[in-house]
N, C-alpha and C positions, 0 to 999 in steps of 0.2 A: 732903861738905858742900854741894857744888853741887847734889847731888840733893835735899837737904832744902830748899834755897832754891827749886828748881824745883817741888817738891811743894807748898810753901806757895803758890806762884803757880798751882797746878793743872796743872802740867806734869810729865810723867813720862818717864823714859828706859827703853826696853825693852832686851832682850838684844842686839839688833843696833845699839844706840846710836842709835836713832831717837827723836825727841821725840814724845810722845803726850799727848793730852788726858785719857786714861783710864788709871787704874792698870793695869799689865800683868796683875796677878792678876785684876782685874775683867774685863779684856779676854779673858783666857784662859777665865774662867768664862762670859762671854757667848758666846765661840766654842763652848765645850762645850755650852751651852744651845741655841745655834743648831743644832749638829749633832744634838742629841737631838730638837729640834723638827722638823728635816728628816726624821729617822728616823721620828718619830711620824706625820708627814704621809704618809710612804710606807706605814706600817702602816694608816693610816686609808683610804688609797686602795685598798690590797689588801682591807681589810674591806668597803669600799663595793662593789668588784668582786665579792667573794664573796657579799655579800647580794643584789646585783643578779642574779647568776646563780641564787641560791637562790629569789628571788622569781619569776624567769622560769620556773624548774622547777616551782614550786608553782602558778603560773598554768596551766601546761601540764597538770599533774596535775588541777587543778580542771576544766579543759575536758574532759579524758578522763572524769573522774568524772561530770560533768554529762551527757555524751553517753551513758555507760553507764546513768545514772539514767533518762534518757529512753527508752533501749532497753528497760530493765527494765519501765518503766511501760507501754510499748507491748506488751511480751510479756504482762504481767499483764492489760492490757486485752483482748488477743486471747484469752487463756485464759478470762477472765471472759465474753467475748463467746461463746466456744464453750459454756461452761456455761449462759449465758443462752439460747443457741439450743436446747440440750438441754432446758432447763426450759420454754421456750416450746413446743417440740415435744410434750413430755409434757402440758402444759396443753391444747394443741390436741387431742391424742389423747383426753384425758379429756372435753373439750367435745364431740368427735365422738361418743364413746360415750354421753354423756348425751343428745345429740340423737337418736341411734339408738334409745335406750330410749324417749325421748319419742315418736319416730315410731311405734314398735311399739305403744306404749300407745294412741296416737291411731288407729292402724289397727284395733286391737281394738275401741276405742270406736266407730269408724265402722261396723265390721261389726255390732256390737250395735245401733247406731242403725238401720242398714239392715234388720236382722232385725225390729226393732220396727215400722219403717215398713211392711215387707212384711206383717206380721201385721195392722197397722191397715188396710191397703188390703184385705186379705182380709175383714176384718170389715165394712168399708164395702161391699164387694161383696155380702156375705151380706145385710146389711141393706137395701141398695138393690134387691136382687132380691126381697125379701119384700114 
């Protein structure tokens, strides 16, 4: 009966006969909730550590991938540069061949012009002696 009077006044007696302001069942429930919350905080800290480690690993992988990408682009540029040099060399060889053909044509033309000049000089000499 005294417990009922105390409960009406908002006071409770626990198993150890201590006076409490909270119902012992509610206190036990709160204690259980507090323990579970503490456990959840521990899990969240572990999750945060795991995600932090994962993020660091991914950043390292990203750095490696980026350096490999740059190296691959450099290799590709070097390969293209070699192909470009070969292409340039072939173009220059073709240009040299074209110029040689042009030079030969001009030599033949020069020889023909010199022959015509010689013939004209001979005709001038023939006419000037007459």
